[in-house]
KEPAKOL-225024 format. One line per field, with one value per atom (N, C-alpha, C): residue number from 1; atom name; y, z, x. Coordinates in steps of 0.05 Angstrom, whole numbers. Layout:
<rs>
nr <- [NUM;...] .
atom <- [CA;...] .
y <- [Y;...] .
z <- [Z;...] .
x <- [X;...] .
</rs>
This chain:
<rs>
nr <- [1;1;1;2;2;2;3;3;3;4;4;4;5;5;5;6;6;6;7;7;7;8;8;8;9;9;9;10;10;10;11;11;11;12;12;12;13;13;13;14;14;14;15;15;15;16;16;16;17;17;17;18;18;18;19;19;19;20;20;20;21;21;21;22;22;22;23;23;23;24;24;24;25;25;25;26;26;26;27;27;27;28;28;28;29;29;29;30;30;30;31;31;31;32;32;32;33;33;33;34;34;34;35;35;35;36;36;36;37;37;37;38;38;38;39;39;39;40;40;40;41;41;41;42;42;42;43;43;43;44;44;44;45;45;45;46;46;46;47;47;47;48;48;48;49;49;49;50;50;50;51;51;51;52;52;52;53;53;53;54;54;54;55;55;55;56;56;56;57;57;57;58;58;58;59;59;59;60;60;60;61;61;61;62;62;62;63;63;63;64;64;64;65;65;65;66;66;66;67;67;67;68;68;68;69;69;69;70;70;70;71;71;71;72;72;72;73;73;73;74;74;74;75;75;75;76;76;76;77;77;77;78;78;78;79;79;79;80;80;80;81;81;81;82;82;82;83;83;83;84;84;84;85;85;85;86;86;86;87;87;87;88;88;88;89;89;89;90;90;90;91;91;91;92;92;92;93;93;93;94;94;94;95;95;95;96;96;96;97;97;97;98;98;98;99;99;99;100;100;100;101;101;101;102;102;102;103;103;103;104;104;104;105;105;105;106;106;106;107;107;107;108;108;108;109;109;109;110;110;110;111;111;111;112;112;112;113;113;113;114;114;114;115;115;115;116;116;116;117;117;117;118;118;118;119;119;119;120;120;120;121;121;121;122;122;122;123;123;123;124;124;124;125;125;125;126;126;126;127;127;127;128;128;128;129;129;129;130;130;130;131;131;131;132;132;132;133;133;133;134;134;134;135;135;135;136;136;136;137;137;137;138;138;138;139;139;139;140;140;140;141;141;141;142;142;142;143;143;143;144;144;144;145;145;145;146;146;146;147;147;147;148;148;148;149;149;149;150;150;150;151;151;151;152;152;152;153;153;153;154;154;154;155;155;155;156;156;156;157;157;157;158;158;158;159;159;159;160;160;160;161;161;161;162;162;162;163;163;163;164;164;164;165;165;165;166;166;166;167;167;167;168;168;168;169;169;169] .
atom <- [N;CA;C;N;CA;C;N;CA;C;N;CA;C;N;CA;C;N;CA;C;N;CA;C;N;CA;C;N;CA;C;N;CA;C;N;CA;C;N;CA;C;N;CA;C;N;CA;C;N;CA;C;N;CA;C;N;CA;C;N;CA;C;N;CA;C;N;CA;C;N;CA;C;N;CA;C;N;CA;C;N;CA;C;N;CA;C;N;CA;C;N;CA;C;N;CA;C;N;CA;C;N;CA;C;N;CA;C;N;CA;C;N;CA;C;N;CA;C;N;CA;C;N;CA;C;N;CA;C;N;CA;C;N;CA;C;N;CA;C;N;CA;C;N;CA;C;N;CA;C;N;CA;C;N;CA;C;N;CA;C;N;CA;C;N;CA;C;N;CA;C;N;CA;C;N;CA;C;N;CA;C;N;CA;C;N;CA;C;N;CA;C;N;CA;C;N;CA;C;N;CA;C;N;CA;C;N;CA;C;N;CA;C;N;CA;C;N;CA;C;N;CA;C;N;CA;C;N;CA;C;N;CA;C;N;CA;C;N;CA;C;N;CA;C;N;CA;C;N;CA;C;N;CA;C;N;CA;C;N;CA;C;N;CA;C;N;CA;C;N;CA;C;N;CA;C;N;CA;C;N;CA;C;N;CA;C;N;CA;C;N;CA;C;N;CA;C;N;CA;C;N;CA;C;N;CA;C;N;CA;C;N;CA;C;N;CA;C;N;CA;C;N;CA;C;N;CA;C;N;CA;C;N;CA;C;N;CA;C;N;CA;C;N;CA;C;N;CA;C;N;CA;C;N;CA;C;N;CA;C;N;CA;C;N;CA;C;N;CA;C;N;CA;C;N;CA;C;N;CA;C;N;CA;C;N;CA;C;N;CA;C;N;CA;C;N;CA;C;N;CA;C;N;CA;C;N;CA;C;N;CA;C;N;CA;C;N;CA;C;N;CA;C;N;CA;C;N;CA;C;N;CA;C;N;CA;C;N;CA;C;N;CA;C;N;CA;C;N;CA;C;N;CA;C;N;CA;C;N;CA;C;N;CA;C;N;CA;C;N;CA;C;N;CA;C;N;CA;C;N;CA;C;N;CA;C;N;CA;C;N;CA;C;N;CA;C;N;CA;C;N;CA;C;N;CA;C;N;CA;C;N;CA;C;N;CA;C;N;CA;C;N;CA;C;N;CA;C;N;CA;C;N;CA;C;N;CA;C;N;CA;C;N;CA;C;N;CA;C;N;CA;C;N;CA;C;N;CA;C;N;CA;C;N;CA;C;N;CA;C;N;CA;C;N;CA;C;N;CA;C;N;CA;C;N;CA;C;N;CA;C] .
y <- [411;395;373;349;326;328;315;316;297;299;285;255;245;216;206;221;213;213;233;235;212;205;182;156;152;129;128;152;154;148;157;152;122;109;80;65;72;59;62;86;91;73;71;54;25;15;-13;-17;2;-2;0;19;21;-3;-13;-37;-62;-64;-88;-85;-63;-57;-58;-46;-44;-16;-15;11;13;38;43;63;59;78;80;102;106;116;109;120;131;157;169;183;182;197;217;207;225;238;227;240;262;263;286;289;268;269;271;269;271;249;225;203;209;216;222;246;266;290;282;265;257;241;222;206;223;244;260;282;285;304;293;266;254;254;267;267;238;234;207;191;202;188;179;193;185;158;148;122;98;103;82;90;116;124;131;115;118;141;145;167;159;176;172;186;179;192;201;226;235;233;212;207;214;239;249;245;250;247;219;210;183;180;201;198;196;206;203;175;164;135;117;124;108;112;138;144;137;143;140;113;101;77;53;57;34;23;38;28;26;3;1;19;33;50;34;10;-8;-14;-16;-20;4;27;52;54;47;48;27;3;-18;-15;-6;-6;22;41;68;71;95;101;92;94;87;58;40;11;-5;-29;-48;-54;-58;-65;-43;-19;4;7;4;7;-14;-39;-61;-55;-47;-40;-17;3;26;17;0;-9;-26;-45;-62;-46;-27;-11;8;19;37;21;-4;-21;-27;-34;-40;-16;6;29;43;42;54;34;8;-12;-14;-12;-12;-40;-45;-69;-70;-48;-45;-21;-23;0;0;24;27;47;43;62;69;91;100;114;106;120;120;143;145;171;174;198;213;233;248;266;276;293;322;340;334;324;327;318;294;283;262;234;232;206;199;173;163;142;130;109;85;79;56;62;87;95;121;118;142;158;183;200;185;183;169;142;131;105;107;90;90;62;58;32;37;21;21;-4;-1;-24;-26;-51;-56;-79;-75;-96;-99;-124;-131;-154;-166;-188;-212;-215;-240;-236;-211;-207;-179;-178;-152;-155;-136;-138;-111;-111;-86;-86;-63;-60;-38;-42;-23;-9;17;32;51;58;80;99;122;142;159;171;187;216;225;253;272;296;315;309;325;320;317;336;335;310;303;280;254;252;229;225;247;245;235;246;238;210;201;173;154;162;145;143;166;166;150;153;137;107;99;71;60;75;66;63;82;81;57;53;30;3;2;-23;-27;-6;-8;-18;-8;-17;-46;-54;-82;-100;-92;-109;-108;-85;-83;-100;-104;-121;-150;-158;-187;-195;-176;-183;-175;-192;-185;-171;-154;-139;-156;-178;-196;-208;-215;-229;-209;-183;-164;-153;-152;-139;-157] .
z <- [13;32;17;28;16;21;4;8;31;39;62;59;35;31;33;22;24;53;68;96;112;106;120;114;89;82;97;98;112;141;153;182;187;169;171;168;148;144;169;180;203;226;232;253;249;225;219;223;212;214;243;258;286;302;297;311;303;279;270;268;278;277;249;231;203;197;179;170;140;130;102;90;65;49;22;8;-19;-38;-64;-86;-106;-110;-126;-150;-172;-195;-202;-216;-226;-203;-180;-157;-144;-150;-141;-111;-96;-66;-52;-67;-56;-35;-40;-21;5;3;27;42;27;40;55;44;57;82;80;103;126;120;141;151;139;150;175;179;203;226;248;271;279;285;293;270;246;222;226;242;246;260;271;284;265;239;220;192;185;158;158;142;140;122;100;82;53;35;7;-11;-36;-58;-79;-88;-111;-134;-150;-172;-198;-202;-226;-251;-250;-273;-274;-299;-302;-289;-290;-278;-248;-236;-207;-201;-218;-215;-215;-232;-234;-210;-203;-182;-154;-148;-121;-116;-138;-134;-149;-162;-175;-199;-211;-235;-257;-269;-290;-314;-324;-347;-371;-373;-395;-394;-369;-366;-374;-368;-376;-407;-419;-448;-461;-450;-462;-457;-433;-425;-420;-416;-409;-379;-370;-341;-332;-350;-343;-352;-335;-341;-316;-319;-296;-285;-303;-294;-276;-284;-269;-242;-242;-217;-197;-207;-189;-177;-193;-183;-163;-170;-152;-124;-123;-97;-83;-97;-84;-73;-89;-80;-57;-58;-36;-10;-12;12;22;4;12;23;9;16;41;47;71;94;88;109;119;101;109;106;122;119;92;85;61;45;19;3;-21;-29;-52;-72;-97;-118;-136;-150;-170;-193;-217;-241;-262;-274;-294;-310;-327;-344;-334;-318;-306;-326;-346;-366;-361;-377;-399;-424;-424;-447;-440;-459;-454;-461;-468;-475;-504;-510;-537;-540;-564;-568;-551;-548;-532;-502;-494;-466;-464;-460;-459;-433;-435;-411;-391;-366;-345;-339;-357;-352;-328;-309;-283;-274;-265;-253;-224;-206;-178;-171;-154;-145;-115;-105;-76;-70;-50;-42;-12;-3;25;25;48;50;33;27;13;-15;-25;-52;-63;-89;-103;-126;-128;-148;-160;-182;-197;-205;-204;-214;-234;-256;-278;-276;-279;-280;-304;-314;-334;-324;-313;-303;-326;-323;-345;-338;-315;-307;-318;-307;-314;-297;-299;-285;-255;-243;-214;-206;-221;-215;-218;-239;-243;-220;-211;-189;-164;-158;-134;-136;-160;-163;-158;-167;-163;-133;-119;-91;-75;-82;-69;-73;-98;-104;-89;-87;-74;-44;-31;-3;3;-15;-11;-12;-31;-34;-10;0;24;48;50;72;68;44;38;46;39;46;76;88;117;133;123;137;136;117;114;122;131;137;166;180;208;208;227;229;230;245;247;220;205;179;157;161;140;140;163;164;155] .
x <- [-570;-584;-600;-599;-613;-643;-658;-687;-695;-720;-730;-728;-733;-731;-703;-684;-656;-647;-655;-648;-660;-684;-697;-682;-674;-658;-631;-618;-593;-595;-617;-622;-626;-641;-646;-620;-604;-578;-561;-560;-544;-552;-578;-588;-580;-582;-574;-544;-529;-500;-489;-500;-491;-500;-524;-534;-519;-509;-496;-465;-455;-427;-415;-429;-419;-409;-389;-380;-384;-386;-393;-373;-367;-351;-365;-360;-372;-352;-356;-341;-362;-363;-383;-371;-386;-379;-402;-422;-444;-460;-460;-475;-458;-433;-417;-415;-417;-416;-442;-464;-491;-496;-487;-491;-476;-450;-434;-446;-454;-466;-491;-507;-532;-526;-507;-500;-491;-475;-463;-482;-505;-525;-538;-537;-549;-529;-535;-516;-509;-484;-475;-463;-462;-452;-424;-409;-381;-378;-400;-399;-398;-404;-403;-393;-394;-386;-357;-342;-313;-304;-319;-312;-318;-310;-316;-297;-299;-284;-303;-301;-315;-295;-298;-280;-293;-297;-312;-296;-270;-252;-240;-236;-224;-197;-180;-154;-155;-176;-180;-190;-206;-214;-190;-171;-146;-129;-123;-104;-114;-139;-149;-164;-174;-190;-178;-156;-143;-159;-176;-190;-169;-166;-146;-153;-133;-137;-148;-138;-146;-176;-187;-216;-232;-222;-236;-236;-214;-212;-231;-231;-247;-277;-285;-313;-325;-308;-317;-322;-322;-326;-353;-373;-400;-404;-396;-398;-400;-410;-412;-385;-366;-339;-326;-329;-318;-333;-359;-374;-366;-361;-352;-325;-306;-279;-280;-296;-298;-308;-328;-339;-318;-306;-285;-262;-253;-230;-237;-261;-270;-271;-281;-282;-254;-237;-209;-194;-195;-179;-189;-215;-226;-228;-224;-227;-255;-275;-303;-316;-336;-352;-366;-379;-394;-384;-382;-376;-394;-402;-420;-407;-414;-404;-427;-423;-442;-427;-433;-422;-444;-447;-469;-467;-488;-490;-515;-510;-532;-547;-533;-545;-540;-550;-567;-552;-526;-510;-494;-479;-461;-471;-496;-507;-503;-508;-506;-527;-530;-549;-542;-517;-508;-509;-503;-504;-520;-546;-563;-560;-568;-570;-587;-579;-594;-583;-566;-554;-536;-540;-525;-519;-494;-487;-480;-492;-487;-471;-451;-435;-438;-435;-436;-417;-401;-381;-382;-380;-375;-355;-352;-332;-339;-365;-374;-382;-385;-395;-387;-389;-387;-406;-425;-446;-451;-465;-471;-501;-513;-540;-540;-556;-558;-585;-585;-610;-609;-632;-633;-655;-647;-666;-676;-698;-710;-715;-704;-708;-687;-687;-666;-642;-621;-596;-601;-615;-619;-635;-655;-672;-655;-639;-622;-602;-590;-571;-586;-609;-624;-634;-643;-652;-629;-605;-582;-575;-576;-570;-591;-616;-638;-633;-628;-624;-600;-578;-555;-559;-573;-579;-598;-617;-636;-620;-601;-586;-567;-555;-539;-556;-580;-598;-605;-612;-618;-595;-571;-548;-542;-544;-539;-558;-582;-602;-595;-578;-572;-544;-528;-500;-495;-480;-472;-445;-441;-416;-391;-393;-370;-363;-383;-379;-371;-378;-373;-345;-332;-306;-285] .
</rs>
């Protein structure tokens, strides 16, 4: 079950999306489906939430989201480039107005000097843009996953407030 803040964000996003006739899809890696689970905890989510992919493994990113294998080799799964493609492809494959992605190193292991534990890239795509935001969380695994989910929901809300349903589709 999602925490109260995540649920409040999901409820706010739902109200915006239903009011503006927007649909949402997600592509998640390090959050393991936490964003999708949070969205679907709110009754009525089927009115705007199209679905999501938990692409934890690189081969799933390639097969289900069309992330080029060469990109994974060149930049790694935890990169701005991969987050951007994940969001773009989720939007395209689900036919959603807005799509968001998350890829990161939740911890406690897996980090390096170049890519520390907590490094996370969020992606967001709509009809007019595709952008990426970089974060470095400092909590434990659970805290890093929740911070990523919070940041992604906040960004979806921010974008939903500025785009009209007609223009987004």
